Each structure stands twice: as structure tokens, then as C-alpha cells.
N, C-alpha and C positions, 0 to 999 in steps of 0.2 A: 809616541807621546805628542801631545799638543804643545803649543808654545807656552801655555800657562800651567803646564804640568798635569793636565787632565788627559785621560785616555779617551780617544775617539772610538765610538762604537763600531765594531767591525761589521761587515756585510752579513746578512741573515743566511743561515744554511737553508737549503730547500726543505729537507725532511728531518724529523727528530727520531730518536731511538725509542721514544715512549717514556711514560712516567715511571715505569718500573726500572728503567735505567738511570733514573734521577734527572731526566731532562724535562723541561717545560715545553710542551708542544707550541704554546703561543709565542715562543721565542724563535720559531722557525717559519719560513715563508709559506709553505704549502698548507699546513694545518691552520695557520692564522688566516690565510685567504679563504679557506673553506668556511671557517667560523664567520668571517665577515660576510660572505655570500649568503649563508643561512640566515643571519640576523637581518640582512637587507631584504631578502625575499619574504621572511616572516612579517616584518614591519610593513613593507609596502603592500603586500596582499591583504593584511589586516586593515590598513587604511582604505584600500580600494573597496573592501567589503563594507566598511562603515560609511563610505561616501556614495555607495551605489544607490541608496534611496534618494539621494539628491541628484542622481543622474549625471554625476561628474565623470569625466574621462579619467582613465587610469593614470595619465601623466600627472594629474594634480596630486594623487596619492604618492607617486614616486618622488615628485619634487619636495613635497612636505616631509616625506619620510627621510629624504637626504638631509634636509635642514634639521630635523629632530635629532639625527645621529651626530650632527656637527656641533660646533661650539655654541650654537644658539640655544640648545636644550640639554640633551644627555652629555654632550661634550663639555659642558661646564664642569663636570666631574673630571678632574685631571686623571684620576685612577682609571675611569672608564676609557678615556681617550688614549692613555698610554698603554692600556692593556689590550683593547680591541683595535684601535687605530693608531698604533705608534708611528711616529714620523718615518721610521725605517721601512715600514710596510707600504707607505703611500705610493712609492714609485711603482711597485708591482701592481697595486690596485689601479692606479691611473693608466698604466700600460694596458692592462686587461680591458678596462672600461673603454679606452680609446680604440682598441682593436675591435671590440664589438660595435663601437660607433662607426667605424669605417664601413663595416658590412651593412649597418643600418642605413647609412647615407647612400650606399649602393641601391638598397631597396627603395629609398625615397626617389632616387633618380629614375628608377623603373616606373614610377608613377607618372612621369611626364613624357609626353611625346612631342618633340619640337615641331614636327610636321603638322600636328593637329592644332598647335598654337595659332597657325595662320588662319584657321577656320573659326577661331573664337569670335563670337558675335560682338558687334560694336558696343552693345550695351554692357556686356560683361567686361570687355576691354576698358571701356570708359570708367566703370566702377573700380576696376583694379588699379588703374593709373591714379584715380582720385584717392583711393585708399593707400597709395604709396606716397604721393606727392605732398599732401598736406601734413601727414604725420612726420615725414622726413624733414620738412621745413620747421615744424614745431620741435623736432628732436634737436636740430641745429640750434634753435633759439634756447632750448633747455640747457644745452651744453655750455652756452655762454654763462648762464646763471650758475651752473654747477662749478665751472672753472673759477668763477670769482668768489666762491664760498668754500666748498669742501674738496674740490679737485684742482687746487692750485698747483701749477708746476707740470701738469701732464702735457704731452705734445698736442698742439692745437688741432692740426688738420686731421690726424687719426681719430682724436676724440670726437670731433664734429661728425665724421662719417660713421663711427661706431654708434653714437647716440641716435643719429638719423636712421640707421638700419634697425637698431633695436626697437625703436618706436613704430617703424613701418612694417614690420614682419607680420605675416599671417601664417600660422602653423597649418599647413595643408593636411598632414595626417591626423592631427588632433581635430581639425574642423570636420573631416570626413567622419570620424568616430562620433562626434557630438551630433552631427546631422542624422546619423544612423540611430543613435540612442533616442532622439526625440522624434523620430519617424518623419524627417524632412529631407532625407537624402535625395529622393527622386522627385521632389516637388519642384516647381519653378524656382522658388527661392533657393533650394538646395543646389540646383544645377547652376544657377548664376553664381552662387557663393563659391562653389568648387571651381568653376571656370576662372573667376577673378582670383581666387587663392592660388591657382596654378600659375597664372601670370605673375602674381606677386612673388611667388616662390623663386621663379627664375630671375626676376629683377633683383630680389634681395641677395641671392647668391652672387650675382655679378657685382653688386655694390660691396658685399662683404669681401670678395676677392680683391677689390680695389682698396678697401680699408686695410686689409692685411698687407698688401703690397707696400703701402705708404707708411706702415707702422714699424718697419724694420729698424734695427739699430745701426744701420750703415752710416747714417748721418748725411750722406750725399743724396740729393734728389735723383741722380743718375742710377743709384742702386735700386731705388723703388721703380724707376722706369724699366731697368733691366729685368727685375722680378716680374713686372706686369707683362712685358713683351714675351718673356720666357713662358709665362702662363698661357698667353694667347697661342704661342707656338705649340705648346703641349695639347691644347684643345684641338688645333688643326691636325696635329699628328694622330690624335685619337679618331677624328672624323674620317680621315682619308687613308689611314693605315690599319688602325686597330678595328674599326667598325666592320670593314669587309671580312676580316678574319672571323669575327664573332658571328656575322651573318652566315658564313660558311658552316660554322659549328651548329648554329640554330637550324639550318636546313637539314642537317643530319639527324634531327630529333623529330620525327613525324608524330602527328597527333595520335594518341591512343597507345603509344609504345613507351616503355620505360626509358628514361634518359640515361645514357652511358655515364658511369661514374667518372671516367676520364674527362669528359666534357665539363662536368661540374667542377672538378679540381682545377682544370685549365682556366675556367672562367674566374674562379675565386683567386687563382694565382695572378691573373691579369689585374684584378681589382687591387690586390696588395702591391703589385709592381707599380701601378699608376699612383697609388698613395705614396709610395717611396719617392717617385719622381717629383711629385708636387711638393713634398716635404723638402726634397733636395733643392728645389727651386727657391723655396722660402715662402710659399703661400700657406699651405697647411695640408697634411696628409688626407684630410677629409675631402678636399676638393677633387682629388684624383678619383676616389671611389664614386663620388657624385657624378662626375663627368662620364665615367664608364656606364653608370646606370642610365644616364640620359640617352647616350648613343646606342644603348643595347636594343636590338630588334624586339619589338613588342608583339610581333605576330608569332603564331605557332605555339607549340607546347613547351618550349625550353624555358621561357620566362616564367611561366606558371610553376614549372618544376623547381626552378631555383628559389622562388619565393617560398614554396612549401618546405624545402630542405633547410633553408637558412633562417626563416623568420622566427620560428619558435625559440631556438637557442639564443638568437640575438635579442629579441624583445623580452624574453622571459628571464634570461640570466644576465646578459651583458649590460643592457640599458639601465636597469636599476642601479648597477655599479657606477655608471656615469653620473646618475643623479646624486648618489652618495658622495662621489668625488667632488661634485659641485657643491653639495651641502656642507662638506667639511671646510670649504672656502668661504661659506656664508656665515657671517656673525651678525645677527640682528642687533646685538648689543652695541655695535658701533654706531647705530642710529640713535644718538643721544641729543637731548635738548630740543627746544622748540624749532630751531632753525632746521635741523636735520629732518624732523618729522614734517615740517612744512614743505621741505624739498621733496619728500616722498609723496605728499599730496599733490604737489605741482607736477611731478613726473607722471603720476597716475592720471591726473586730469588732462594733461597734454596728450598722453597716449590715447585715452578714450575719446577726447574731443576731436583729435585729428582723424582717427579712424572712423568714428561714428558720424560726425558731421560731414566729413568729406564724402563718405559713401552715401549717406542719406540725400545730400544735395544733388549729387549726380544721378542717383536713382530716381529721384523725383523729376529731374530734368528729362530722364529717359522714360517718363510716364509710368513708372512703377508705383503701385498704390502705396499710401503712407505706411500702413502696417508692415508691408513687405519690405519697404525701404528701411524702416527701423530695425526689422529683423536682420536684414543684410548688414546694417551698420554694426550691430552687436556681434554677428557671426564673424565679420572680418576683423574684429578686435581680438580674436583668439590667438593666444601665444602658446608656447610649448617648448618642445625639445630644441627646435632651431633657434629659439630665443636664447636658451641656455648655452648653446654652442657659441653663438655670437658673444655672449657675455664672458664665457670662459676663455675664448681666444683673446678678447680684450684684456682680461685680467692677467693671463699668462704673458702677454706682451707689454704689460705695464701701462696700458692705456687707461684702465679702470682701477681705482684703488678699492680698498676693502669696503669703505662706506658706500661709494657709488655702486659697487657690485651688489651689496646687500639691498640697496634701494631698488635696483633694477630687477632683482630676483623676486622681491615682494610684489613689484608692479606686474610681473608676468603671472604670478599666482592669482592676484586679484582680478586681472582682466579675463583670464581664462575661467576662473570660478564663476564670475558673474554672467558668463555668456548664456548658459542653459536657462537659469531662472528668468533672465530678462527677455530672452527670445520667447519663452513660453508665456510670459506676461503680456507682451505686445502683439504677438502674432498668433492668432487663433483661426486657422483657415477652415476649421470644421464648423461651418454655418449650419444651424439647425434648419432642416427643410420646413418651409411653411406648411401649415396644415392643408392637406389635400394635394400637395405637389407630388407626393409619391403615393400613387393610388394602386397601381397594378402590381401588387406584391406577390401574386400567384399567377400561374399559367391559366387557371380557370377564369380569373378576373380579366386577364389580358384578352382571352378568347372572346369573352362577352363584350368587351369594349372595342373590339376590332382595332386595337392599337398594335404597333410593331412589338414583337416579342424580344425581350432583352434577356440574354442568358450569359452567365459567367462560368467558364470552365476553369477549374484549377488543376494544375499538373505539377508533378514532382521532378520529372526528368524528361528527356526527349523520347524515352521508351513509351510514354503515355500519348505521344502525339498522334500516331496512326488511329488509335481508338477515338481520340477526341475529334479528329478530322471526320471520321465516319459518322460519329454521333451528331456533329454539326450538320453534315450533309443530310442526315435523316431528319434533323429538326428544321431544315430549310422549308419543308412543306411544299406549297405550290411555287410556281415560277413568278409569282407577283413580286415586284421590286419593293425594297424598303420594308419587308415584313419581318426581318430578323436582324438583330444587332448582337454580335458575339464579342465577349471580352475573354481573352485567354490569359490567365494569371499564372506565372511561373513562381512557385513557392521556393524561396531560398533562405537557408538558415544564416542568421547573423551570429556567429560564435565569437568568443573572446579572441580567438586567433585570427579572425578575418582582418586582413590588412587593408589599408586604404586603397592600395592598388587593385586588389581583387574586387572590392566594393565598387570602385570606379569602373572597372571592367564590366561588371554585371549590369550596370545602368548606363552603359555607353550610349551616346546619341550623337548624331552628326553635329559638328560645331563645338563639341566639348573637347577640351584638351586632354583626352584620355586615349585609350588604345584604339587604333584603326582597325577596320575590318580587314581580314587577311585577303589580299588581292591574289594570292597564289593558289587559293582553293582549299587551304587547310583551315576551314572555318571552325570556330569554337562552337560549343553546344548552343550558346545564345544566338549565334548567327544562323545555325541550322534551324532553330525554332522560327525565326523571322522568315527564313526562306521557305520553310514548309507552309506557313500560313499565307505567305504571299502567293505561292503556287496554287494553293487551294482557292484563294480569292479569284485568281484568273480563270480557274477551271469552273468554279461554281457561282461566281458573281455574288459571293457572300463576303462582306468585309469583316475580317477578324482583327481586332485591336489587341496586339500583344501587350501584356502588362507584367510587371515584376514586383513581387512583394519580398522585401529583405527584412527579416526580423528574427528575434529569438523565438524558438519553438514555443515558448510559454505564452507569447503574445501575438503570434502570427495570425491567430484566428480573429483578432481585432482588425487586422489589416483587411482580411477577407470580408468581414461584416461591414466595415466602414466603406470599402470600395463598392460593395453591393448597394449600399445606401446612396452613395454619390452617383452611381450609374443607374439607379432606379431599376435594378434588375428584377425579373420575376422569379428567377431560380438560380441558385448556385449549385453546380455539379462538382462533387469532390471525388477523388480517387480512393478506392478502398485501401486500407493499410497493409493488405497482403497481395501477393501476386502468385500466379500459377507457375509451377516448375514444369520441366519437360515430362516428368512422370505423373503430371496432373494433380499433384498434391500442393497444398498451400504452404507458402513461405512468407514470413513477416518481412515486409520491406523495411519498416521502421515503426516501432510501437508508438512513437510520438505522434505519428499521423492519425492514429486512432483517437487520441485525445483531442487533436485539432478538429477532427470530424465531429466529435461529441460536442465540443464547445460551440462550433459553428451551428450545429443543430439547435443548441439551446439559445443562442443569441442572435441568430441571423434575422434581418428585417424582411426576409422574403422566404419563399419555399426553398427547400434544400433537398438534394438527391445525392446518394452515394452510389458510384458506379463500381460494381464488382466485375472486373474485366477477365474474361476467359478467351481472349483472342478476337474480340469484336473488330479490332483494327486490322486483322489479317497481316499479311507481309508486305503488300504493296497497295498503293492508292489507285483506284480505278476511276475512269471518267464518270461523270454524273449520269450519262445515258446508260451505262452498264451497271449502275449501283442497284443493289437489291438486298433487302433484309426481310426476315420473317420475324415479326414481333408478336408477342402474346401478352395480354393484360389479364391478370387474375383479379377479378373484382368481387370483393366481399361486402363492401359498403363503408361509408365514412368519408371524412374529409381527405385523408391521404390517398385513398383509392380513387376518389373523384379527380384529384390532381394528377395521378398517374394516367387516368383515362383521358383527361384533357390533353396531356402531353402526347399520348399515343394518337389521339385524333388529329393533332397537329402534324405528327409524323406521317399519318395515313394520307395526307394530301400529296406526299411525294409519290410520283408514279412508280418508283421501284420498291415501295414498301407494301408488304402483305401483313395485314393486321387481323388478329383473332382476339376477340374479347370474350372471356368466359366468366359468366356470373354464377356464383354459387348460391343456391337457395336451399334452406333446410327443409326436408320433408316432414310430414307430421310425425313420423317415427323417430326423427332425429332427437337424440338425447345427449345433452352436454356431459352427463356422467359417464358416457362411453369413452371419454378422453383418457388416453394412456400416457400422454406426454406431460412432462412437468410444466406447470404454469409458473412462470417467473414473475409476471406482472399482472395486475388487475386491469382489464380493459372493459370499459363500459359498453353495454349494448347500444345499438343505434337508438337515438331518441326519435320521436315522431317527426320533428322538423328535419332531422338528418335523412330519414327514410324518404321523405318527400323530395328533398333535393337530390338524393340518389336516383329516384325515379325520373326526375327531370333530366338528369345527365344521360340516363339510358335512353330516354325518349329522343333526346337530341342526337344520340348515336344512331338510333334507328332511322331518323330522318336523313342523316348523312348517308346511310347505306342505301336508302331509297333513291336519294338524289344521284348517287353513283350508279345504281342499277339502271336508272332512266337514261343516264348519259351513255351507258354501255349497251343499251337495248338494241341498237342498230348494228352492233358488231357481235362477233362470237366470243368476245372476251368475258371472263367471269369477274365478278366483283372481288376487289382486293381486300374488302373488309368483311369479316364474318363475325356475327354475334351469336353466342350460344348460351343457353341457360341450363345449368346442371343441377338437378335436384338430388341431393345427397342424403343418405341415411346415417352415415358415420364418417369418421375421418379417414378410414381406409379408402373409401370411395373418392375422397378429395385427393389423396395421393395418386390414385389410379388415373384420375383426370389430368393431373399435372404431368404424370409420366407420359401420357399420350402427346403432350406438347413439348417433349424434351428435345425435339429436333429444331426448335426455334433458335434463332440467333440471339434474341434479346427478350428477357422478361421485364415487364414494368409492373411493379407492385407497390402498394402503400406500406409505409413503415408501421402504422398502427391501424390495421383493418378493424372494422367494427361489425357487430352482429353476432348471432349465436354460433355460426359456423366457425368464425375466426377466433372466438373468445378463448379457445383452449389450444390453439395451434402454437405451441412454444416448444422449440427444440430443447431437449434435456441438457442441462448444464451448458447453456450457450455462453460463450465468452465474447460474443459480439451483439449485445442487445440493441446497438444502434441500427442494425439491419432489420429489426422487427421479426415477428414470427415467420412470415412468409419468406422474407429474405434469407433467414437462417435455414429454413426448410430447403431452399433451392441451392444453398451454398455448402451447408455443413451436415445435412441430414442424410442418413443411409436409406431413408424411405423413398427419396426421390433422387434419381441419378440423371444428371443433365450436364452438358458441356456448354450450355448457353450462358451468356453474360446476363447480369441482373442489375437493374436500375431501381434502387429503393428510394421512394419519394416520400417526403414529409411536407405537407402543405402548411404555409404560414397561417397562424391564427393569432388573434390579439390576446387570447387568454388560453393558457394551457389546460385549464380545468373545464371550461365550457366553450368549445370551439364554435365560433360563429363566423360563417363565411361572409366576406365582404367588409369586415371590420378591421381597420388598420390602427397602428399605434405610431405615435411620434417618437422618432429616434434622433437623438443629437449625435452627430458624427464628427469625428476629427479627421483631418487630412492624414492619411496613412502613408507609410513608407512604401509607396507604390508608384512605379513608373508606368505611365500610359503613353503609348506611342502617338496617340492623337486624341483630341477631345471628342465626345460624342456628337 
């Protein structure tokens, strides 16, 4: 019994016996918690879906969802609040939410490598310090105003520090997601922003630890000092005792092998133990998890495995609970009257002014262009989960009252929400190329202009590297310098579950505070790609610039096309969406790649080729002097066939290439009605102009053969280029001719050959029309059996209806989410 004669509610039982036993499940902890989780997930995911067109990060939906479930909206109904979120259940909800938050802060710590912070460029470091100092000063100034109005009676020193930290924070994970969504993650602006945000993150956590230490209830300054010194001792213990043990565990997890479950459990146990110690000290349980994440070894396979195992559960289930826990404490109704709303405007203004102005001024001083400086200012103003953590700690410790807490939460929402639209408004890196700047959009045009050939090779994994290297070697042509520029673009999917740490890892570059290259030899796949191309450069004297495209599968074709536009490439070479198994049958790698290839073919600003690989890369890379390939071009006529021929003639300049060009000519007896294969598409016959240009291309080939024969006339060597004309009466003869060339290493064919011979060559029920009739014939038809790889070429034309060689179109390009290791 209570002192006033009222009965105190007893603790909630964990489970109920069910409604048929006369019990209400919502009066028991477990079923009520399940209902709360379901409601939270449903609401936050719905809001995230609604905000997706505005390109807002999911954290906005989760914060807003938490507020809507709290006393600001649905919680105004006392029946809803007492039924779904009764006061007795909040302890369980808060405990579960904070448990998830502990593991999330461990993942956040994994994003930061203290050793790499030393290599942060002076420009990024200056921007970071400016983005902290000015907002912190303005936060202290704002605290004086708030203490004299709505926060009277709070502790002065802790309140000053909490307000300074709250206004100076930049949310690193949220910033990484925003940069990825607007395709700026790997641009110069994105790299500077992430570097500065990483420095900001470290400084903010240090300041927050100080604020927590001085906000205790001990009353004596010595208590705060002991808390702070004990916290420093804990950090030193983790560095010198815990870190060597974790490194020993990480070394036992080699690349490519599954991680032992015992090691994962041991690591998570260490995280929880560290959280207990910091809570025991009086800082906060979150700091222990964050410190363990920071000191965790970033090399090798173990860190990646931990992220994959922990992230989905933490970010998908536990984090939304924390936002609801925060939202239940947020009552927007406490902001009443002109004074309170004026203070809200003041807080938002000071937060934006400090971050944006401080960042912009220092950026301009560091000679960053104005539009990039403004973009950096808006990006550094991003708040998020870390902001809410600061505010919740402040509220739990009595530093922030309900009204100040609500004002600060609204400030965090506003500043984060405005980031994406403002950055897109002020920063438009995609400058339209001036008319005539991008002229050589095909290999045929490049060959006529005697300009260096620019090629872009796209690949999905390191398995594609040997083939790409051999194809680059073949494309090198003669030994003349500066005749080939190659860009190798790694296609990486940006999914909903991609964490900031993984994205940062994928676009790592020296000087950025992300993951270091593994010095022990356990290189990641990204390192192996760079090493492979660097080795090829040294062997063949061809500079290959590695690039990375990180985007959703639905939009990654835009990255490819925009990068091709920016690099003024003559051709983009894409991998086929299927690969050959050991039994020589086809297996789909991923069907999404087929749609990517199709979209690139439709929208590319240059020629496009699809490489159907049947082992062109071999098993090992040989020296250039030992390199040899047998290449066959099947020439029927038309723009695409001429582009394939032009590429083959470029390859034929290589001393190790043997080229055979077969031109099919219909005999007088040839009749199109003899076709027995299903015609899937209508292909126009060659026009008069096209036939003339085809003849010019063949004449140029013959001149090249004569030149080579004259060069080899004084030796016993035979010409490496052979031209044959095959007069065919029916399609059966076409198949026989192709069978004779089945021992070739590589076929070069046009996607849409023209002329009467090619007009009916369509494989029945083809599911890969992007390969065209000849490509399908060589890859899927039983009429032709070959183990050669196939390169299907589509020449760029300004009009898909009336192809006209030499006519280009103006394409406005945006800066894509692509990292380029160096400028052209």
C-alpha cells in the first residue's frame, strides 16, 4: 500500500497465458515489447519510403517517427500512451534500445582509424577545426540566453559544454549516407567532408566525455576530476592491454575463410564489458563500446565479418527503438509563446551560422571554389544519431529540461533535413561540355583524328581482372607512347544495409581517416585491384586509372555514362551478365547487370561493347613480349561492324595479335526467304551512304595489310592480318564459315549488322537481344560451337533511327559517385 492508500503497480510479468485464459497480453512485458517494435518498424519504414523521393537519410524518418509516437502527436491520446507505451514498460524499452546503441557505437568506432587521422590533409583538418570552434563558441553564447529565459537553475558549466557540443557535432554516418545518395561520396567535396567529419567526430566525443564527467551529482569538483582521470586510465588500459588481445584474435581470421563464432562472441563480450566499466566509472556505457571500436584493428577480414553480423540487427531493430525512446521524451507542446519559438529560431540560426560560415570561410581561405565551399558548409551542418545521444545524456543527467530538449531535437531535424536540397541547389559539379569539346565518341572517329584512344572498362569483381588486363594489352596497339588512356571502373552496389564504414573502406585513399592498407599482406579485394593494375602498368607502360562507382543498381548506369562523358571516352566495355561454369554452360552472375548493360547501351555518350568472356584472361598474366591472341572479325556491314573493325585494326598493331577479317557477301542466288531462324527485330538494309563508308573501311584495311606486307617483305614472316571475302548462298554457309574460325581466342562483331546476309540472323527465342544476332549466334546457338570470347560492339550515333557517322550530341553530365585515382 502507498502512503496515501493507493496501490502501487507491481512489476510486469514477462509472458502471458493468452487471451483464452482471461489475460491481457499488453499487460505483460514480452508481448507488449513485440507490439512496440512492430509499430516502430512499420511507422519508421513507412516514413522512410515517403521521404525517399526527397533523398532524405533514414535517420530523419526514425527521428520523426519517434516524435510522432510520443506526446507531441499520437501520445496526446492518453489511451494510446497508456496502452502501447505505459510507464511500466519504458524501462524495458530503454534498456533494449541502449543495448542496441552500445553495439552501434562500437560500429561507429570501427569507422575511425586513429593512425590515419595523422595523415589528414591540412585543408580538411583546418575545415574540421573551424567547423567545431565557431559553433562551439556560439553554443556557449546560446546557453547564456537559454539559462536566462527557459533553462533557469541548471548547472552552468555542464550546460555550457553540452550546448557547445550539441551545436558543433557533425554526424559522420549520416553524412556518409547523404553523400552516397546524392552521388558525391567520392568527389573532392565528399572526401574533404568525410575527412573533416571524422576529425569532428573524435573531438566531439572527447568534449562529450568531459561534459559527462563534470555533470555528475557528486557536488565536489574532485569527483568530476576522478571520473575524468578514471576515464583516461580506461582508454590507456584498452590501448595497451585490450588492443593486443583483439589483434591476436584478428590474425586468426585470415581473408577468405569464415570467422570462428567463438571470436565473434568474445569480441562482443569485450564490448559489453567495456561498456560496464565506463558506466561504473560514471561516464556512460556508450563510451566503452566506442573506444573498443576505435582501437579495433581495421586490417583483415575480422572487422568486415563483425560489421556484417551485427549491423542488420542493430540498425534495423534496435536503433529505431532508441529514436522512439527519445521521441517519448520530446514534447513539442512545451514550446509555447513567442519567446520559446524565438529561442528555437535562435538556436537553429546559431547552429547553421556557426557551421556554415566557419566552414565556408576556412574553405575559401584554403582556395576551395565558392560552390564547393558552400556545399561543404551545408554538409558539415548534418546532425543525426550522435546529436540525439548528446541530448539524451544531457536530459537524463538533468542538464537539459523538457523545453530545451524539444528545441534541440527540432534543430537537429531541421539542419539534417535541409542538407540534401541545399547541397543540390548550390553545388552542381556536372558542367555541360562545351559544344565540340567531346568529339571522338567512337573508336572509328578517334582513329581518323589520330588522337589518343580513351577506353573505360567496367568490372564487377576481381574475377574480371585477368580478362580486362589481357584486353587492355591487346588494345595497346603499337609501342607509341600516349596512344591509350584506360579507366577501370569497379561497379559496387550501394544497398540499404551498406554501412558508412564499408562505404569509406571502398573509397579509401591515402590521407583520408579511413581504413589503412593491410601491411601484413592480407589485402582486401580493392587493394588487389590496385596492385593488379599497377603491376600491369609497370609491365606494359599503359597507365590504368582505377575508379569506383558506388550506387544503387537502378542508377549505377548513370554513373557509368556520366563518367564516360567526363573522361571523353571513345568506348565503354561492359562485362556480360553471365559467366561460364566448369562444364562450359552459362550461369547468371546477377540479372541486374543485364539491365545495367541495356541502359548503358541506350544512354551512353560513346560507343559501347559487351564482353562475353570464355577464358580470355587465362590463369596467369604473361609478359607483353609473350602475349598472343587470335582475333576474328565477322563483317556484314553497317555502323556497328565498322566500329568493331576499327577496334580490331587498332589491336592488330600489337605484334602479338593475329587478325582475320571475314566479309560476308551475298551471292546472286542468295534469297532472304531461305531464313529458318526466327526474326526478333527488324533491321534495315544498308543504305547507299552506309555501303560507301563500309567500302572505305575495307579499303583502309587493305592498305594496312599492304603496308604490313611491305614491312615484312625482307623477312620470312607472314602477315598477321588476313582479309577474306566469303560469298554465301544461304545461312548454312555462313555457319560453316564461322565454324572454321572457332579456334579463335576472340570474336569482334557488331551488335546490329546491316545488309541482306545479316537481316535474318536471329537466334530463336533469344533472351539476350543486347548481344545482337551474331553475338547470340556465337554464344547461344547450337549451329555454331566455339569456346572463343566475344566482344559485341555498338557504335555511338546521334540518332537511333538514322545513324550518321561523325555526328555527336550534347550531353549534360552530373558528377557521379565515382572515385578516380587521378585526373586525366
